[in-house]
C-alpha positions in Angstrom: 11.4 23.1 -2.7 11.1 19.6 -1.3 13.3 16.8 -2.6 10.5 14.3 -2.6 6.8 14.2 -3.4 6.3 11.1 -1.4 8.1 9.3 1.4 7.1 5.8 2.8 8.3 3.5 5.5 7.7 -0.2 5.7 8.6 -3.8 5.1 9.2 -5.2 1.7 9.4 -9.0 1.3 10.4 -11.6 -1.2 7.3 -13.4 -2.6 7.5 -17.0 -3.8 4.4 -17.9 -5.9 3.1 -21.2 -7.4 2.1 -21.3 -11.0 -1.7 -20.7 -11.2 -3.7 -23.6 -9.9 -0.7 -25.5 -8.3 -0.6 -26.3 -4.7 2.6 -25.7 -2.7 2.6 -29.4 -2.0 3.0 -30.3 -5.7 4.9 -27.5 -7.2 8.5 -28.0 -8.5 9.3 -24.4 -9.1 8.2 -21.0 -7.7 8.1 -17.5 -9.3 10.0 -14.9 -7.4 8.6 -11.4 -6.9 9.2 -8.4 -4.6 6.4 -6.9 -2.7 5.3 -4.7 0.3 2.4 -2.5 0.7 4.2 0.8 1.1 6.9 0.1 -1.4 4.2 -1.0 -3.9 2.6 2.5 -3.7 6.1 4.0 -3.9 6.9 2.2 -7.2 3.7 3.1 -8.8 4.1 6.8 -8.0 7.7 6.8 -9.1 6.6 5.3 -12.4 4.1 8.1 -12.8 6.9 10.7 -12.4 6.8 11.4 -8.7 10.1 11.8 -6.7 9.9 9.0 -4.1 11.9 7.9 -1.0 11.5 4.6 0.7 12.9 4.1 4.2 13.4 0.6 5.6 15.9 -1.9 6.8 17.4 -4.8 4.9 19.8 -7.7 5.4 22.9 -7.3 3.2 22.4 -10.6 1.4 21.1 -11.6 -2.1 17.5 -11.2 -1.1 18.0 -7.8 0.5 19.9 -6.6 -2.5 17.2 -8.0 -4.8 14.6 -5.9 -3.0 16.7 -2.7 -3.2 17.6 -3.3 -6.9 14.0 -3.8 -7.8 12.9 -0.6 -6.2 15.8 1.4 -7.6 14.9 0.0 -11.1 11.5 1.7 -10.9 13.0 5.0 -9.8 12.5 4.8 -6.0 15.3 6.4 -3.9 16.6 3.7 -1.5 19.5 5.6 -0.2 18.1 5.8 3.3 17.7 2.0 3.7 19.6 0.7 6.7 21.8 -2.4 6.0 22.5 -5.0 8.5 23.9 -8.5 8.8 21.4 -9.3 11.6 17.9 -10.7 11.2 16.4 -11.8 7.9 14.5 -10.8 4.9 10.8 -11.6 5.3 9.3 -14.1 2.8 5.8 -15.0 1.9 4.5 -17.9 -0.2 1.4 -17.4 -2.4 -0.6 -20.4 -3.6 -2.4 -19.0 -6.7 -5.9 -20.3 -7.2 -9.4 -19.5 -8.5 -12.8 -19.9 -7.2 -14.1 -21.9 -5.3 -10.6 -22.5 -3.8 -9.2 -19.2 -2.6 -5.6 -18.2 -3.0 -3.6 -18.8 0.2 -0.7 -16.8 1.7 1.8 -18.2 4.1 4.0 -15.6 5.8 7.6 -16.3 7.0 8.6 -12.9 8.4 9.4 -13.4 12.1 12.6 -11.6 13.3 12.9 -9.8 10.0 15.4 -6.9 9.8 12.7 -4.2 10.0 11.0 -5.8 12.9 14.3 -5.6 14.8 14.9 -1.9 13.8 15.1 0.5 16.7 13.5 3.9 16.8 16.9 5.6 17.1 17.9 4.2 13.6 15.5 6.6 11.9 16.5 10.2 10.9 13.1 11.8 11.4 14.3 15.0 10.0 14.3 13.4 6.5 10.6 13.6 6.6 10.9 17.4 6.2 12.2 16.7 2.7 8.8 15.2 1.6 5.4 16.6 0.7 3.6 13.5 1.7 4.3 10.7 4.2 2.5 7.4 3.6 2.2 4.6 6.2 0.1 1.5 6.6 -1.4 -0.5 9.4 0.8 -3.5 8.6 4.0 -1.9 10.0 2.8 -1.2 13.6 1.9 -4.9 13.8 5.4 -6.2 13.1 6.9 -5.3 16.5 6.9 -2.9 19.3 9.7 -1.0 17.8 7.9 -0.8 14.4 4.9 0.6 16.2 7.1 3.2 17.9 8.8 4.2 14.7 5.6 4.6 12.8 3.9 6.5 15.6 6.9 8.8 15.9 6.8 9.4 12.2 3.2 10.4 12.3 3.7 12.7 15.2 6.8 14.3 13.6 4.9 14.9 10.3 1.9 16.5 12.1 4.1 18.8 14.1 6.1 19.7 10.9 3.0 20.4 8.8 3.7 17.5 6.5 0.6 15.8 5.0 0.1 12.1 5.8 -1.8 9.3 4.2 -2.6 6.1 6.1 -3.8 2.8 4.7 -5.5 0.7 7.5 -4.4 -2.5 5.7 -5.7 -5.0 8.3 -4.0 -8.4 8.2 -5.7 -11.1 10.2 -2.5 -13.2 10.3 -0.8 -10.4 12.2 -3.4 -9.6 14.8 -7.0 -9.9 15.9 -9.5 -7.2 15.0 -9.8 -5.9 18.5 -6.1 -5.3 18.8 -5.9 -3.6 15.4 -8.9 -1.3 16.2 -7.2 -0.3 19.5 -3.8 0.5 17.9 -4.7 1.7 14.5 -7.4 4.2 15.6 -4.7 6.5 16.7 -3.0 6.5 13.3 -6.3 7.0 11.5 -6.9 10.1 13.6 -3.6 11.6 12.8 -3.9 11.1 9.0 -5.2 13.7 6.5 -5.9 11.0 3.9 -7.3 7.6 5.1 -7.5 4.5 2.9 -9.7 1.7 4.0 -11.6 -1.2 2.5 -15.2 -1.9 3.0 -14.3 -5.3 4.6 -11.9 -3.8 6.9 -14.3 -1.1 8.1 -16.7 -4.0 8.9 -14.2 -6.2 10.5 -12.0 -3.8 12.5 -14.5 -1.1 13.4 -17.6 -3.3 13.3 -19.4 -0.7 11.1 -22.6 -1.6 9.1 -25.0 0.2 6.9 -24.6 1.9 3.5 -21.3 3.1 2.2 -22.3 6.7 2.9 -23.2 5.7 6.6 -19.9 3.9 7.1 -17.9 6.8 5.7 -19.8 9.3 7.8 -19.1 7.3 11.0 -15.4 7.0 10.1 -15.2 10.7 9.5 -17.0 11.6 12.7 -14.5 9.6 14.6 -11.2 10.4 12.8 -11.9 13.8 11.3 -9.7 13.3 8.2 -9.3 15.6 5.2 -10.7 12.8 3.0 -11.5 9.1 3.4 -11.4 6.8 0.4 -12.9 3.4 0.7 -12.7 0.6 -1.9 -15.8 -1.5 -2.3 -14.7 -4.4 -4.4 -16.3 -4.8 -7.9 -18.2 -1.6 -7.3 -15.1 0.5 -7.4 -14.5 3.1 -4.6 -16.2 5.8 -2.7 -15.0 8.8 -0.7 -16.1 11.5 1.7 -14.7 15.0 2.1 -16.2 17.9 3.8 -19.6 16.2 4.0 -19.7 15.4 0.3 -20.0 11.9 -0.9 -18.2 10.8 -4.1 -18.4 7.5 -6.1 -15.8 6.2 -8.4 -16.9 3.6 -11.0 -14.6 0.7 -11.6 -12.8 0.2 -14.9 -13.3 -3.0 -16.9 -10.7 -5.6 -15.9 -10.0 -9.3 -16.5 -7.7 -10.0 -13.5 -4.5 -12.0 -14.0 -3.8 -11.2 -10.4 -5.5 -9.1 -7.8 -2.7 -8.9 -5.2 -1.4 -5.3 -5.1 -4.6 -3.9 -6.4 -5.3 -1.9 -3.3 -1.8 -0.4 -3.3 -2.2 0.6 -6.9 -5.5 2.3 -6.1 -3.8 4.2 -3.3 -1.1 5.4 -5.7 -3.6 6.3 -8.3 -5.8 8.2 -5.8 -2.8 10.2 -4.4 -1.7 11.1 -7.9 -5.2 12.0 -9.2 -6.1 13.8 -5.9 -3.1 16.1 -6.3 -4.2 17.1 -9.8 -7.9 17.4 -9.4 -9.2 16.6 -6.0 -11.4 13.6 -4.9 -13.2 12.9 -8.3 -9.8 12.6 -10.1 -8.4 10.7 -7.2 -11.1 8.1 -7.5 -10.8 7.9 -11.4 -7.0 7.5 -11.3 -7.2 5.1 -8.4 -9.7 2.8 -10.0 -7.9 3.0 -13.4 -4.5 2.1 -11.9 -6.0 -0.8 -9.9 -7.6 -2.2 -13.0 -4.2 -1.9 -14.9 -2.5 -3.7 -12.0 -4.8 -6.6 -12.2 -3.4 -7.3 -15.7 0.1 -7.9 -14.3 1.5 -10.8 -12.2 3.3 -9.8 -9.0 2.6 -7.1 -6.4 3.8 -4.0 -8.3 2.1 -2.0 -11.0 4.5 -2.0 -13.9 2.5 0.8 -15.5 3.5 3.9 -17.4 1.8 7.2 -17.2 0.8 7.0 -20.9 -0.9 3.7 -20.3 -2.8 5.1 -17.3 -3.9 8.1 -19.3 -5.0 5.8 -22.2 -7.2 3.9 -19.9 -8.8 7.0 -18.5 -9.5 8.2 -22.0 -11.2 5.0 -22.8 -8.8 4.1 -25.5 -6.8 1.0 -26.1 -7.3 -2.2 -28.1 -6.7 -5.9 -27.2 -3.4 -5.8 -29.2 -1.2 -2.9 -30.0 0.9 -3.3 -33.1 
């Protein structure tokens, strides 16, 4: 029996956010959160009862310890984090706004500890202890070493018969679409479960047409077990073995959208393991809607709350 249901690798950063509506130029205080795509998924799944391992590298200082403590609090195993006195913990600043002024993110992550991590610092045999390896397209963009580590993990998992999920997660502040398409195509082709947004499919792969047509072209190219694509306010769609699935969104009044895609990924993986693609889409959309009700990057959600939303229950106030 495997020790973990889920293993992920990636960077987690400190997030400093303005109060809603404030500009960074005018704020006198900032809210502190912890966030990273792969660890956001890990946290959500740990809170739903999965056994989860997160692999990364952190600086042994207050910020690094804050990240480890946060993930450990949610039930994520951080025993395989590499600690160092070199480099730094990545930080990003979020200026929280509403239309017509979009929220803005400023990254300060150059020379972070994980970007300096070497491929030899990873014990790839750890992956045999997991049922599923989850990676994202953010990590290969951080450094040449991170690209090598992520690629080796994918190859090791494939050779060992370990299922992999991959979130394209294109970030325009890390690279141009042409570079992302060239590098990330190889990861997409090695993943059994591929997550992508409608906007990223258009931006990175230059795909147009209906949702079905886009998914069919992605599947023809990458030949995944299943591809799930979020489509904004319309929820999500998926393709598996030539069959198209649609998942309707759940009603939500967002407090914050950041981390919603990661919550969808976690919910999809959880639901997919229980009832295939239809359940994956239902759980993914429900968990994303719940995440929108919470500030910060992580889905502070219980399994009971998720099941309640799926059952259509709940009231505006619980007494």
